[in-house]
C-alpha positions, 0 to 999 in steps of 0.5 A: 424382823420388819417386813417390807412396806409392800408386805405391810400394806398388803396385810393391812389392806386385807385386814381392812377388807375383813373388817368391812366384810364384818361390818356388812355381815353384822349390819345385815344380821342387826337389821334382820333381828327382831329381838331388841337385845339381839339387835343391840348386841349385833349393832355393838359387834358391827360398830366394833368393826368400824372402830377396827377399820379406823385403827387399821387406817391409822396403822396404814398411814403410820407404817406405809403412808399414801393412799390405801388404794383398792382393797383385795377381793378376799378379806380375812375370812369366809365372809368374803366368799359369802358376799362374793357368791351372794350367799347371804340370802341363803342364811335363814336361821340364827344358828347359820348366822352365828356359826358363820360369824364364829368362823369369821371371828376365829379366822380374824383373831388368828390373822392378827395373832399371826401378822403381829410381827409384820414389824419389830415396832412394839406399838404395832404389835400391841395394836394387833394383839388388842385387835386379836383379843377383841376378835376373840371376845367376839367369838366368845360372845357369839359362842355363848349366844349359840349355846343359849340358842341350843338350850344349853343353859346349865353351864350358865345357870344351874338354877335358872334358865337364862344365860349370864348377861354379856 
């Protein structure tokens, strides 16, 4: 069942805000990263958020049309609250950053899964399915990094001490 243009517009604006929040978060994390490999992974996540935002802009043009207008204050996840309350500076450890990112990726994937039926158009649904899959893959990457930081290497490599490459 296709929702009204207004409902589609609201969902897409919320998603765009969520991708902007993700970009800012990963950009901050990448700039703080000392390890070049960690920085590269964070920059890749950041760049994915830019690509997702472009995709959402195209969907907005196609299904709603006109100017996007102001974005909502709250995006898809806890990141909006963290930015709004100025709490990013309070995050001090890799585990805190990664845990917050994991929570955000799960919320974003769920949003795309839930909102895929805004229209009956299979192309729209396929785009939202792809976005949900990409957000879930971000979750998996971050979860693996969290496990590696915690020293849980045995699942990755019985003989060695290094996690699998991503």
